[in-house]
C-alpha positions as CSV (number, residue, x, y, z in Angstrom):
1,M,25.7,-4.8,-3.2
2,T,22.1,-5.4,-2.3
3,R,21.6,-8.4,0.0
4,V,18.6,-10.6,-0.6
5,R,17.2,-12.7,2.2
6,M,14.1,-14.8,1.6
7,Y,11.9,-16.2,4.5
8,T,9.7,-19.0,3.3
9,V,6.9,-20.9,5.0
10,V,5.5,-24.0,3.3
11,L,2.0,-23.9,4.6
12,P,1.5,-27.6,5.4
13,E,4.5,-27.4,7.7
14,A,3.9,-23.8,8.8
15,A,5.9,-23.8,12.0
16,R,9.1,-24.3,10.1
17,Q,10.6,-21.3,8.3
18,R,13.2,-21.7,5.6
19,I,15.8,-18.9,5.1
20,Y,17.7,-18.4,1.9
21,E,20.3,-15.7,1.3
22,T,21.8,-14.3,-2.0
23,A,22.5,-10.9,-3.5
24,L,21.3,-8.9,-6.5
25,I,23.7,-9.0,-9.4
26,P,23.8,-6.7,-12.5
27,E,21.6,-7.7,-15.4
28,I,24.0,-8.3,-18.3
29,K,21.3,-8.7,-20.9
30,P,17.6,-8.2,-20.5
31,I,15.8,-11.1,-18.8
32,E,12.3,-11.6,-20.2
33,M,11.0,-14.9,-18.8
34,Q,10.1,-16.0,-15.3
35,V,10.6,-12.4,-14.0
36,I,9.2,-10.7,-10.9
37,N,9.7,-6.9,-11.1
38,L,10.0,-4.4,-8.2
39,Y,9.7,-0.6,-8.7
40,P,10.6,1.2,-5.5
41,E,10.2,4.6,-7.2
42,K,6.4,3.8,-7.9
43,T,4.7,4.4,-4.6
44,Y,1.2,4.1,-3.2
45,Q,-0.4,4.1,0.2
46,T,1.3,4.0,3.6
47,V,0.9,1.0,5.9
48,E,-0.3,1.8,9.5
49,G,0.0,-1.7,11.0
50,F,-1.5,-5.1,11.8
51,G,-3.5,-6.4,14.7
52,G,-6.3,-8.6,16.1
53,A,-9.4,-8.5,18.1
54,L,-9.1,-8.8,21.9
55,T,-12.6,-10.1,22.6
56,E,-14.1,-11.5,25.8
57,A,-14.0,-14.9,24.1
58,A,-10.3,-14.6,23.4
59,G,-9.6,-13.4,27.0
60,Y,-11.6,-16.3,28.4
61,A,-9.9,-18.9,26.2
62,L,-6.5,-17.6,27.2
63,A,-7.4,-17.4,30.9
64,Q,-8.3,-21.1,31.0
65,M,-4.7,-21.8,30.1
66,G,-3.2,-19.8,33.0
67,E,-1.6,-16.4,33.2
68,Q,1.8,-17.6,32.1
69,V,0.5,-19.2,28.9
70,R,-1.8,-16.2,28.3
71,D,1.2,-13.8,28.5
72,Q,3.2,-16.0,26.1
73,V,0.5,-16.0,23.5
74,L,0.0,-12.2,23.8
75,A,3.8,-11.8,23.5
76,S,3.8,-14.0,20.4
77,Y,1.6,-11.3,18.8
78,Y,2.7,-8.1,20.5
79,G,6.1,-8.7,22.1
80,R,9.5,-7.6,21.0
81,D,10.1,-11.1,19.5
82,G,6.6,-11.6,18.3
83,I,5.1,-11.2,14.9
84,G,4.8,-7.4,15.0
85,Y,1.2,-6.6,16.0
86,T,0.7,-2.9,17.0
87,M,-3.1,-2.7,16.6
88,G,-6.1,-4.2,18.4
89,R,-9.9,-4.1,18.4
90,V,-12.4,-4.3,21.2
91,S,-16.2,-4.4,21.2
92,M,-18.1,-1.8,23.2
93,D,-20.1,-4.1,25.5
94,S,-21.0,-7.6,24.3
95,C,-20.6,-9.0,20.8
96,D,-21.2,-12.6,19.6
97,F,-17.8,-13.6,20.9
98,S,-18.7,-12.9,24.4
99,L,-19.8,-15.3,27.2
100,G,-23.3,-13.7,27.1
101,H,-25.0,-10.3,26.8
102,Y,-23.7,-7.4,28.9
103,C,-23.8,-3.7,28.9
104,A,-22.1,-1.0,31.0
105,L,-25.5,0.5,31.7
106,D,-28.5,-1.7,32.6
107,D,-30.8,0.9,34.1
108,P,-32.8,2.7,31.4
109,S,-33.9,5.4,33.8
110,D,-30.3,6.3,34.7
111,R,-29.8,9.2,32.3
112,A,-26.8,10.5,34.3
113,F,-25.0,7.2,34.0
114,A,-24.5,6.9,37.7
115,S,-24.6,3.1,37.5
116,F,-22.3,2.9,34.6
117,S,-19.7,0.1,35.2
118,L,-17.0,-1.7,33.2
119,E,-17.0,-4.5,35.8
120,R,-17.6,-7.1,33.2
121,D,-14.6,-6.2,31.1
122,E,-12.4,-6.3,34.2
123,K,-12.3,-10.1,34.3
124,Y,-11.1,-11.1,30.8
125,V,-10.8,-8.1,28.5
126,E,-9.0,-5.5,30.6
127,P,-6.1,-7.9,31.7
128,M,-5.4,-8.6,28.1
129,L,-5.4,-4.9,27.2
130,Q,-3.1,-4.0,30.1
131,K,-0.6,-6.8,29.1
132,V,-0.6,-5.7,25.5
133,N,-0.1,-2.1,26.5
134,D,2.9,-3.2,28.5
135,L,4.3,-5.3,25.6
136,T,3.9,-2.4,23.1
137,G,5.1,0.3,25.4
138,H,1.6,1.8,25.6
139,S,1.8,2.6,21.8
140,L,-1.1,0.2,20.9
141,S,-3.5,1.6,18.3
142,L,-6.9,0.4,19.7
143,L,-10.1,0.3,17.7
144,L,-13.5,0.4,19.5
145,S,-16.6,-1.0,17.7
146,P,-20.2,-1.1,19.0
147,W,-22.3,-4.1,18.2
148,S,-25.4,-2.7,19.8
149,P,-26.4,0.4,21.8
150,P,-27.9,-0.3,25.2
151,A,-31.2,-2.2,24.6
152,H,-33.4,0.5,25.9
153,M,-32.1,2.9,23.3
154,K,-33.2,0.7,20.4
155,T,-36.5,0.4,18.5
156,T,-36.6,-3.3,19.4
157,G,-35.7,-3.0,23.1
158,V,-33.2,-5.9,22.8
159,R,-29.5,-6.3,21.8
160,N,-30.0,-9.1,19.3
161,G,-31.8,-9.1,15.9
162,G,-30.9,-5.7,14.5
163,G,-33.3,-2.9,15.1
164,H,-32.4,0.8,14.9
165,L,-31.2,3.4,17.4
166,R,-34.2,5.4,18.4
167,K,-34.0,9.0,17.1
168,E,-34.8,10.5,20.5
169,C,-31.8,8.6,22.0
170,Y,-29.1,9.9,19.5
171,Q,-27.7,12.4,22.0
172,E,-27.9,10.0,25.0
173,Y,-26.1,7.3,23.0
174,A,-23.3,9.8,21.9
175,D,-22.9,10.7,25.6
176,Y,-22.8,7.0,26.5
177,I,-19.9,6.4,24.0
178,V,-18.0,9.4,25.4
179,R,-18.4,7.9,28.9
180,Y,-17.2,4.5,27.7
181,I,-14.0,5.8,26.0
182,T,-13.3,8.2,28.9
183,E,-13.6,5.4,31.5
184,Y,-11.2,3.2,29.5
185,R,-8.7,6.0,29.2
186,K,-8.8,6.6,33.0
187,R,-7.6,3.0,33.3
188,G,-4.6,3.7,31.1
189,I,-6.1,2.0,28.1
190,R,-6.2,4.5,25.3
191,I,-8.8,3.9,22.6
192,T,-7.5,5.7,19.6
193,E,-10.0,4.8,16.8
194,M,-13.7,4.0,16.6
195,T,-16.2,2.7,14.1
196,V,-19.7,4.1,14.3
197,Q,-21.3,0.7,14.2
198,N,-20.2,-2.9,13.5
199,E,-22.0,-4.3,10.4
200,P,-24.8,-1.7,10.1
201,L,-26.7,-3.7,7.5
202,A,-26.8,-6.9,9.5
203,V,-29.8,-8.4,11.3
204,Q,-27.9,-11.0,13.4
205,L,-28.9,-13.6,15.9
206,W,-26.5,-11.8,18.2
207,D,-25.9,-8.2,19.2
208,S,-26.6,-6.0,16.2
209,C,-28.0,-2.6,15.2
210,E,-29.0,-1.3,11.7
211,Y,-28.1,2.1,10.3
212,S,-29.1,3.4,6.9
213,S,-26.6,5.7,5.2
214,E,-28.7,8.6,6.3
215,E,-28.9,7.4,9.9
216,E,-25.2,6.8,10.2
217,K,-24.4,10.2,8.6
218,D,-26.8,12.0,10.9
219,F,-25.6,10.3,14.1
220,L,-21.9,10.9,13.1
221,K,-22.3,14.5,12.0
222,N,-24.8,15.9,14.5
223,Y,-24.2,13.8,17.6
224,L,-21.1,11.6,17.9
225,Y,-18.5,14.0,16.4
226,P,-19.7,17.0,18.3
227,A,-19.8,15.0,21.6
228,L,-16.2,13.8,21.1
229,Q,-15.1,17.4,20.3
230,K,-16.9,18.7,23.4
231,N,-15.3,16.2,25.7
232,D,-11.6,16.3,25.0
233,L,-11.7,13.4,22.6
234,A,-11.0,15.2,19.4
235,D,-7.9,13.0,18.9
236,L,-10.2,9.9,18.4
237,R,-10.1,8.8,14.7
238,L,-13.5,7.9,13.3
239,Y,-14.2,5.2,10.7
240,I,-17.5,4.6,8.9
241,W,-19.1,1.4,7.5
242,D,-17.3,-1.5,9.3
243,H,-19.2,-4.1,7.1
244,N,-18.5,-6.1,4.0
245,K,-16.5,-4.7,1.1
246,E,-19.5,-5.4,-1.2
247,H,-21.3,-2.1,-0.2
248,A,-18.3,-0.1,1.0
249,Y,-18.3,2.3,-2.0
250,E,-21.9,3.2,-1.8
251,R,-21.8,3.9,2.0
252,T,-18.7,6.0,1.5
253,R,-20.4,8.0,-1.3
254,D,-23.5,8.5,0.7
255,I,-21.7,9.8,3.9
256,M,-18.8,11.8,2.5
257,D,-19.2,15.5,1.7
258,E,-17.4,18.7,2.5
259,E,-18.7,18.8,6.1
260,T,-18.0,15.1,7.0
261,A,-14.6,15.1,5.3
262,K,-13.1,16.7,8.5
263,M,-14.8,14.1,10.7
264,V,-14.0,10.8,9.0
265,E,-10.5,9.2,9.1
266,G,-11.4,6.3,6.9
267,V,-13.5,3.4,5.9
268,A,-13.5,0.1,7.8
269,Y,-14.6,-3.1,6.1
270,H,-14.9,-6.9,6.4
271,W,-14.4,-9.7,3.9
272,Y,-17.4,-12.0,4.4
273,S,-19.1,-11.4,1.0
274,G,-16.2,-12.1,-1.2
275,D,-13.2,-10.4,-2.8
276,H,-14.6,-7.1,-4.1
277,F,-11.1,-5.7,-4.4
278,D,-12.3,-3.2,-7.0
279,T,-14.6,-1.6,-4.4
280,L,-11.5,-0.6,-2.4
281,R,-9.8,0.7,-5.6
282,M,-12.8,2.9,-6.3
283,I,-12.8,4.4,-2.8
284,R,-9.1,4.9,-3.1
285,E,-9.5,6.7,-6.4
286,D,-12.5,8.9,-5.5
287,Y,-11.6,9.6,-1.8
288,P,-7.8,9.5,-1.7
289,Q,-7.7,11.2,1.7
290,L,-9.5,8.3,3.4
291,K,-7.7,5.4,5.0
292,L,-8.9,1.9,4.3
293,M,-8.9,-0.5,7.3
294,H,-9.7,-4.3,7.2
295,S,-11.3,-4.3,10.6
296,E,-12.5,-7.9,10.7
297,G,-12.2,-11.2,8.9
298,C,-12.2,-14.9,9.9
299,V,-13.3,-18.3,8.6
300,E,-16.7,-19.2,10.0
301,L,-16.6,-22.9,10.8
302,S,-20.2,-23.3,9.5
303,C,-18.8,-22.3,6.0
304,E,-15.5,-24.1,6.0
305,T,-14.2,-26.6,3.4
306,G,-11.7,-29.4,3.9
307,K,-10.6,-31.2,7.0
308,G,-7.7,-31.3,9.4
309,A,-4.3,-30.1,8.0
310,D,-5.9,-29.5,4.5
311,R,-8.5,-27.2,6.1
312,D,-5.8,-25.3,7.9
313,V,-3.8,-24.7,4.7
314,I,-7.0,-23.5,2.9
315,H,-7.7,-21.0,5.7
316,A,-4.1,-19.7,5.6
317,V,-4.3,-19.3,1.8
318,R,-7.6,-17.4,2.1
319,Y,-6.0,-15.0,4.5
320,L,-3.0,-14.4,2.2
321,H,-5.1,-14.0,-0.9
322,D,-7.2,-11.4,0.8
323,M,-4.3,-9.5,2.4
324,I,-2.2,-9.3,-0.8
325,N,-5.1,-8.1,-2.9
326,D,-6.4,-5.7,-0.3
327,F,-3.0,-4.1,-0.1
328,N,-2.8,-3.9,-3.9
329,S,-6.2,-2.2,-3.8
330,G,-5.2,0.5,-1.3
331,M,-5.6,-0.9,2.2
332,N,-3.7,0.9,5.0
333,S,-4.2,-1.3,8.0
334,W,-5.3,-4.9,8.7
335,I,-7.0,-6.3,11.9
336,D,-7.9,-9.9,12.3
337,W,-10.9,-11.2,14.3
338,N,-10.2,-13.1,17.5
339,I,-6.5,-13.5,18.4
340,A,-7.3,-16.8,20.1
341,L,-10.3,-19.1,20.7
342,N,-11.0,-22.4,22.4
343,A,-11.0,-25.9,20.8
344,Q,-14.6,-25.4,19.7
345,G,-14.0,-22.1,18.0
346,G,-15.5,-20.1,20.8
347,P,-16.9,-19.4,23.3
348,N,-19.7,-17.7,21.5
349,H,-23.0,-17.1,23.2
350,V,-25.0,-17.9,20.0
351,D,-22.8,-20.7,18.8
352,N,-21.4,-18.8,15.8
353,F,-18.1,-20.7,16.0
354,C,-15.0,-19.6,14.0
355,D,-11.4,-20.5,13.4
356,A,-8.5,-18.4,14.8
357,P,-4.8,-18.3,14.4
358,V,-4.3,-19.6,18.0
359,I,-6.4,-22.4,19.5
360,C,-6.4,-23.1,23.2
361,D,-7.4,-26.6,24.3
362,A,-7.8,-26.4,28.0
363,A,-8.8,-30.0,28.4
364,A,-5.6,-31.2,26.6
365,G,-3.5,-28.3,28.1
366,T,-2.2,-27.4,24.6
367,V,-2.0,-24.2,22.6
368,S,-1.8,-24.6,18.8
369,Y,-0.5,-22.0,16.4
370,K,-2.3,-22.6,13.1
371,P,-0.9,-22.0,9.6
372,M,-2.9,-18.7,9.6
373,F,-0.6,-17.4,12.4
374,Y,2.5,-18.0,10.4
375,A,0.9,-16.7,7.2
376,I,-0.1,-13.4,8.9
377,A,3.5,-13.2,10.3
378,Q,4.9,-13.1,6.7
379,F,3.3,-9.6,6.6
380,S,3.2,-8.3,10.1
381,K,6.8,-9.2,11.0
382,Y,8.5,-7.8,8.0
383,V,6.2,-4.9,6.8
384,K,6.6,-2.2,9.4
385,P,4.3,0.7,10.3
386,G,5.1,3.5,8.0
387,A,6.0,1.3,5.1
388,V,4.9,2.5,1.7
389,R,3.5,0.1,-0.9
390,I,5.6,0.1,-4.2
391,G,5.0,-1.1,-7.7
392,C,5.5,-4.7,-8.7
393,S,4.6,-7.1,-11.5
394,K,4.9,-10.9,-11.9
395,Y,4.8,-13.4,-14.8
396,T,2.1,-15.9,-13.7
397,E,-1.3,-16.0,-12.1
398,D,0.0,-18.9,-9.8
399,I,1.8,-16.2,-7.9
400,E,0.0,-13.5,-5.9
401,M,2.3,-10.7,-4.6
402,T,2.6,-7.2,-3.2
403,A,5.7,-5.2,-2.1
404,F,6.7,-2.4,0.2
405,R,9.5,0.0,1.1
406,N,10.0,0.0,4.9
407,P,10.9,3.2,6.8
408,D,14.5,2.0,7.0
409,G,14.7,1.7,3.2
410,C,14.5,-2.1,3.2
411,I,12.3,-3.5,0.4
412,A,9.9,-6.3,1.4
413,A,8.0,-8.4,-1.2
414,V,5.4,-11.0,-0.1
415,L,4.7,-13.8,-2.6
416,L,2.1,-16.5,-2.3
417,N,2.7,-19.4,-4.7
418,R,-0.5,-21.3,-5.3
419,G,0.9,-23.4,-8.1
420,P,3.9,-25.8,-8.7
421,V,7.5,-25.0,-7.8
422,Q,8.6,-21.7,-9.4
423,T,12.1,-20.7,-10.3
424,A,12.1,-17.0,-11.0
425,E,14.3,-13.9,-11.3
426,I,13.4,-11.1,-8.9
427,R,14.5,-7.8,-10.5
428,M,15.0,-4.3,-9.2
429,H,17.0,-1.3,-10.6
430,G,18.6,-3.4,-13.4
431,Q,19.8,-6.0,-11.0
432,H,18.4,-9.5,-10.3
433,A,18.6,-12.6,-8.2
434,R,17.3,-16.1,-8.7
435,I,14.7,-17.4,-6.2
436,V,12.8,-20.6,-5.8
437,L,9.2,-20.6,-4.6
438,Q,7.9,-23.8,-3.2
439,P,4.3,-25.1,-3.9
440,D,1.7,-23.9,-1.3
441,S,4.1,-21.5,0.2
442,V,4.4,-17.9,1.2
443,S,7.7,-16.1,1.0
444,T,8.8,-12.7,2.2
445,V,11.8,-11.4,0.2
446,L,13.8,-8.6,2.0
447,M,16.3,-6.5,0.0
448,E,18.7,-4.1,1.8
449,E,22.1,-2.5,1.1
C-alpha cells in the first residue's frame, strides 16, 4: 500500500502547517473528473538544490540580533531541522545589498595584488559562511557573482552605473578572480560555482558592469576559463548570463559553440522582467546539456502591491508561481536573494529596498518569518537534491503544480491552489486518493510505500 501524507500551508496563516494522511486505493472504474495525475515513469531534469544569498546586508541584519539569533536563523535554513537549503550565493566585493562600496583591491598600481585583502568580508559575510559550512557539513554549494570589476579596470573608472571591462584589463581581471576564489578556499570556504557577471545588460545606480554577448564570450573563453584551468580551479563550474529570463535564450545562443560547450556548466537567470517560462523551455530543448539555475529573485518594495498580511501572501504566491513553472520549464536549481534583511528591507547603500523571507527588527528585538519562507519550504524541505522531475497533469487552471521522484523513491507533488477549495482525486499507477486543497494554500503531497 502506498502511504499518502499531505503537508498544507494556508498562506495567510503560514506558520501553521496542516498534516493529512491517507493511502492510495485501487481505481475500480476510471475516474475522469477533478483528477490530478502523476506519471513517475515520465522523467525530466534532475534537481540540484535550493538556497539563498548570503550578502553583507543579510550578515549585518542578523548580526544586529546577536550571535545566538543569527545562528538560529541560519539553522532554520541550513540546519538538520531546517528547510533544506544546500546552496548559497555571495557577491564578489560589494553589491547593492552592501553597507557601501568595497573591493579587495583598492590600489590600481598594485598589479601583483600585494595589497589584496578580504578584511571587509571578515566582519559580516565570512561568519555567516563559516556557520553555514558547519551546518551543512562543509557540503555547501556556493555561487560567486561579480557585480563590478575593480573600478580602475572599467571604462568608467567607477563601480556604479554600468560601464565595460577595459579590454587591456581582461587578463588582470581574470587573475583577480582567481585570487579571490583561492583566498576564500584557504579559509575553508569552497566556492564551487561562478557566474561571469551579475546582470550584464544592466546600467544600475549601484555596482554594475555591462558585457555584450561577444564580450562575455571573449572573456570567458580566452581569459577566465584558461586562468581557472591554470590555477588548480578546474573544478569550478561556470554559468553564463545571470540576468532576466527575457533574454536568456539569445545570450545562450550567442555564447555556446563547440569550444565553449566544455567550459559552461549552465545558464543562470533572474525573474524581474516577468514569467518568460518558454525561454527556459527553448534553452532546455536546444541545449539539453546545460543546467538552468534561478540565481536571484525577490520582490522590490518599490514595485510591491498590497499591504500588510495581504502583501505577504501576494509575495509568497509570486514565489510559488515562479518556482513551479520554472521547474516545469527545466530548472535544475533555485537560489533566492537575501536570506534576511532589516525592517526597512535593507541595508542597501543605494536605498534599493526589498522584501525577504526573514525580517530582523533590531529595535523591536524580533525576527519575523514571512509566508515566503514557509512557501519556499514546501519545495526545499521535501524535494531533495538528486530528485528527478516527473510528469503530471491537473484539471483546472486554479491549481499550479509540479512533481518529483526523490532519490529514496518517494514521490513529492507541490500544488498551489489559487482558487476556491478544491476536492480532487490524486492518481498514480491506477490507484488514487482523495485530497482537499484549501484556498490560497500550497500543499506538498508525499507518496511512499
